[in-house]
C-alpha positions in Angstrom: 3.2 -7.1 52.3 2.5 -5.6 48.8 6.0 -5.0 47.2 6.7 -4.3 43.9 9.1 -5.5 41.6 11.5 -2.6 39.8 11.8 -3.5 37.2 8.0 -4.4 35.4 6.6 -2.5 38.2 3.6 -5.2 39.0 3.4 -6.9 42.4 3.7 -9.0 44.5 1.7 -9.7 47.8 3.6 -13.3 49.1 6.6 -12.1 52.0 8.5 -15.1 50.8 8.9 -14.7 47.2 12.5 -13.4 46.7 12.1 -13.4 42.6 9.7 -11.3 40.9 7.3 -13.7 39.0 7.0 -12.0 35.9 10.1 -10.8 34.7 13.6 -12.3 35.8 14.2 -9.3 38.1 14.4 -9.4 41.4 14.3 -6.1 43.0 11.0 -6.7 44.9 10.6 -3.4 47.3 7.5 -2.8 49.8 5.3 -0.1 48.7 6.4 2.3 51.8 10.2 2.1 50.4 9.2 2.5 46.5 10.9 6.9 45.5 9.2 9.0 44.0 10.1 8.0 40.4 9.4 4.5 41.3 6.2 6.0 42.0 5.8 7.5 38.5 7.2 5.0 37.2 4.3 2.8 38.5 1.7 5.1 37.1 2.9 5.2 33.9 2.8 1.2 33.5 -0.9 0.6 35.9 -1.7 3.8 33.5 -0.5 1.7 30.4 -2.0 -1.7 31.5 -5.6 0.2 32.1 -5.0 1.5 28.1 -4.5 -1.9 27.1 -6.7 -4.1 25.4 -8.4 -7.2 27.4 -9.2 -8.9 23.8 -7.1 -7.1 20.9 -8.1 -7.5 18.4 -5.7 -5.4 15.8 -2.2 -5.8 15.2 -1.5 -2.2 17.0 -3.3 -2.8 20.2 -1.5 -5.5 20.0 1.5 -3.9 20.6 -0.1 -1.9 23.2 -0.7 -5.2 24.8 2.9 -6.3 24.7 4.3 -3.8 25.8 1.9 -3.9 29.2 2.2 -6.8 30.1 5.2 -8.5 28.0 7.9 -9.7 30.2 10.3 -11.7 27.8 14.1 -11.4 29.1 14.7 -11.9 25.2 12.9 -8.3 24.0 15.4 -6.8 26.2 18.0 -8.9 24.0 16.6 -7.3 21.2 15.7 -4.1 22.2 19.6 -3.5 22.9 21.2 -2.6 19.3 24.4 -4.2 20.3 24.4 -7.0 22.2 21.4 -8.0 19.9 24.1 -8.6 17.8 25.5 -11.7 19.7 21.7 -13.5 19.4 22.6 -13.0 15.7 25.8 -14.7 15.7 24.6 -17.2 17.2 21.2 -17.9 15.4 22.3 -17.5 12.3 26.2 -16.8 12.1 28.6 -13.5 12.3 28.6 -13.1 8.3 24.8 -11.5 8.4 26.2 -8.6 11.0 27.8 -5.0 10.2 31.3 -4.3 10.9 32.0 -2.7 14.6 34.4 -0.2 14.0 34.1 1.4 18.1 32.3 0.5 21.1 32.6 1.6 24.9 30.9 3.0 27.2 31.1 7.0 26.8 32.8 8.5 23.7 34.8 10.1 25.1 36.2 6.5 25.0 35.9 6.1 20.9 39.3 6.2 18.8 37.6 8.9 16.3 40.8 9.5 14.4 40.8 5.8 14.1 36.9 5.8 12.1 36.9 6.1 8.3 35.5 8.4 6.3 31.5 7.5 6.3 31.2 5.1 9.1 27.8 5.4 11.7 27.6 6.1 15.1 24.8 5.1 17.5 24.0 4.2 21.2 22.3 0.9 21.4 19.4 2.0 24.4 16.4 3.4 22.0 15.4 4.2 19.1 16.6 6.9 17.0 20.0 8.3 18.8 21.8 7.9 15.9 24.6 10.7 13.8 25.3 8.7 9.9 28.0 10.3 7.7 28.7 10.2 4.3 28.8 11.3 1.1 25.8 11.5 0.1 24.9 14.4 2.1 25.0 17.8 1.7 27.5 19.6 2.2 25.4 22.5 3.9 24.3 20.0 6.7 25.4 20.2 10.0 25.3 18.7 14.2 23.1 20.9 16.2 25.5 23.5 18.1 23.3 22.3 21.5 22.2 18.9 22.3 19.3 21.4 24.3 15.6 20.0 23.5 17.0 17.1 21.0 15.4 13.8 21.1 15.9 10.9 19.8 16.9 11.7 16.6 18.3 10.9 14.0 21.1 12.8 11.9 22.8 12.5 8.5 26.4 14.6 8.5 29.0 15.0 5.3 32.0 13.9 6.4 33.7 17.7 5.9 31.0 18.5 8.5 31.9 15.5 11.4 32.5 17.8 14.2 33.2 14.9 16.5 33.4 17.0 19.4 29.4 17.8 18.4 29.3 14.1 17.8 30.2 13.5 21.7 28.0 15.6 22.8 24.8 14.3 21.8 26.2 10.4 21.8 27.1 11.8 26.1 23.2 13.2 25.8 21.4 10.0 24.6 24.2 7.8 26.6 22.3 9.5 29.7 18.8 8.8 29.5 16.4 5.7 29.6 14.4 6.0 26.7 11.6 3.6 28.1 10.1 7.1 29.8 10.3 9.6 27.1 7.4 12.5 28.7 3.9 11.9 26.7 5.2 8.8 25.7 3.9 5.2 26.7 6.4 3.3 28.6 8.6 0.3 26.4 9.6 -2.0 29.5 12.7 -3.8 26.7 14.6 -0.8 26.9 14.5 -0.7 30.9 17.7 -2.7 31.8 19.6 -1.7 29.0 22.7 -0.9 29.7 24.3 2.0 28.0 27.1 1.6 25.2 28.4 4.2 22.2 29.5 2.5 19.3 30.4 3.1 15.3 29.9 0.5 12.5 29.9 0.4 9.2 27.6 2.2 6.6 25.5 0.0 4.7 25.4 1.9 1.4 25.8 2.1 -2.6 28.0 4.1 -2.6 26.0 7.3 -3.7 24.9 7.7 0.1 21.5 5.7 -0.3 20.4 3.6 2.0 20.4 -0.6 0.4 17.1 -1.8 0.0 15.1 -1.9 3.7 13.8 -5.0 4.1 11.1 -5.4 7.1 10.2 -9.0 8.4 6.9 -9.1 10.4 7.8 -12.2 12.1 4.9 -14.1 13.9 5.9 -17.7 15.8 8.7 -18.0 13.3 6.1 -17.5 10.2 6.9 -14.1 8.1 2.7 -12.7 7.4 3.8 -9.2 6.1 7.0 -8.1 4.6 7.4 -3.9 4.3 10.1 -3.1 1.7 11.1 0.4 2.3 14.0 2.1 0.1 15.8 6.2 0.5 15.2 8.7 -2.1 18.3 11.2 -2.5 15.8 13.8 -0.7 15.5 11.4 2.0 12.0 10.7 2.1 11.6 7.3 1.5 9.3 4.3 -0.5 6.9 1.8 0.9 5.3 -1.4 -0.1 4.0 -4.5 1.2 3.7 -7.9 -0.1 3.2 -11.5 1.2 6.1 -14.0 2.3 5.6 -15.3 -0.9 6.0 -11.6 -3.0 2.4 -11.3 -3.2 2.0 -7.7 -3.3 -0.4 -5.8 -0.7 -2.3 -3.1 -1.5 -2.1 -1.4 2.0 -0.8 1.8 3.1 1.0 2.7 6.3 -1.0 5.7 8.3 2.2 6.2 10.9 2.6 10.1 10.1 5.6 9.7 8.0 5.6 11.3 4.1 5.6 8.4 1.9 6.1 8.2 -1.7 5.4 4.9 -3.7 6.5 5.7 -7.0 10.2 5.0 -7.0 10.5 2.1 -5.0 11.9 -1.3 -6.1 8.6 -3.9 -6.6 11.2 -6.8 -8.3 11.1 -10.2 -6.2 14.9 -10.1 -5.2 16.8 -12.9 -6.0 18.0 -13.8 -1.6 14.6 -14.0 -1.0 15.0 -17.5 0.7 17.2 -16.7 2.2 16.5 -13.7 4.1 13.6 -15.6 4.6 15.3 -17.9 6.2 17.0 -15.6 8.8 14.0 -13.7 9.3 12.7 -16.5 10.6 15.2 -17.8 12.6 15.8 -14.8 14.3 11.9 -14.6 15.1 10.9 -17.8 16.4 11.7 -17.4 19.7 9.0 -14.9 20.8 5.6 -14.3 19.4 6.1 -12.0 17.8 8.7 -9.3 16.2 9.9 -7.5 13.6 12.8 -8.5 11.9 14.3 -5.8 9.9 17.6 -6.8 7.2 19.0 -4.8 4.9 20.1 -6.5 0.6 23.0 -4.9 -0.9 24.2 -7.2 -3.9 23.4 -10.4 -2.3 24.8 -9.3 1.4 22.0 -9.5 4.0 22.8 -7.9 6.5 20.8 -7.6 9.7 19.9 -4.2 11.3 17.3 -4.6 14.6 14.9 -6.9 15.7 12.0 -4.4 16.7 9.6 -5.0 19.9 6.9 -2.8 19.5 6.8 -1.2 16.3 5.4 1.9 15.9 5.0 1.5 19.7 1.4 0.4 18.8 0.1 3.7 17.1 0.0 2.8 13.5 -2.5 1.5 11.0 -2.7 0.5 8.0 -5.9 1.4 5.1 -8.2 -0.4 4.4 -8.3 -1.3 8.5 -9.4 -4.1 7.9 -5.5 -5.2 7.0 -5.0 -4.4 10.7 -7.4 -7.6 11.9 -6.1 -9.4 9.0 -2.7 -8.6 10.9 -4.0 -9.0 14.1 -5.6 -13.1 13.4 -2.2 -14.0 12.7 -0.6 -12.7 16.8 -1.9 -15.1 19.1 -1.0 -13.5 22.9 -1.0 -15.7 26.3 -0.1 -12.6 28.3 
């Protein structure tokens, strides 16, 4: 009898097998008992596995193969923006974590009156799904009247316009969705089994509404091979530069559909680079590849997130040869 795991949608053929041999979940169901949703999800994964290169060479090709075949349970821990904090605390210490003001399964359970004037409201189970309340936003900024048609977006709002009712509506909307199954997008398995939460955390800023410098470390088996530095401008545009782990500039441009300006970014080597590298590589040493996002503000390093599927495998760098160079650092066994 052919049975399927409704977590990873790989199939088993041995009736004696009680648990999926691919992932850590045990929902093995006979093919005849699959629901319409299961069949749709199975088809999506089969399409992704057909698309995934058998012998990937570039970084993005290897992202796609990871999405299709890697079922390491740590990926779910990394993708869960709230529960990843426990992994970070154990690996490198709580001092690298932002402050959490409140967390709940429903936005109605958040104590909105107790929050400071500036904060970030997030859901934990997707990419996006965020409202940042900060004084640097324009007074004309406003949240949408209705959640109809709202995707996994990010919103910046002035404290004067931070209507808790609208924030709760957005959070409730995001909590009702599974990020893995977005329309017209390949399934991202790491998000599939996350229990949704909404939480409010401190806004990490420079006192002007701007974010601190965002360092994105591309870590392969515990070694950083690329550092992407991102700074935000007052108009919410951003700048990108790239360096190796010794802070040698790499003259490449990321092509991901974003408008990127490289005019105002800070090029100076951070004084705490060694500590940034320690944190990033400690967090990334347990998997074959992960992007570790960290903030640095006046010497304080704060954990951002652990990204399994950078740009869902659809971005690339110019010159194109660099995509092969970065891919060479990544050894896959799935």
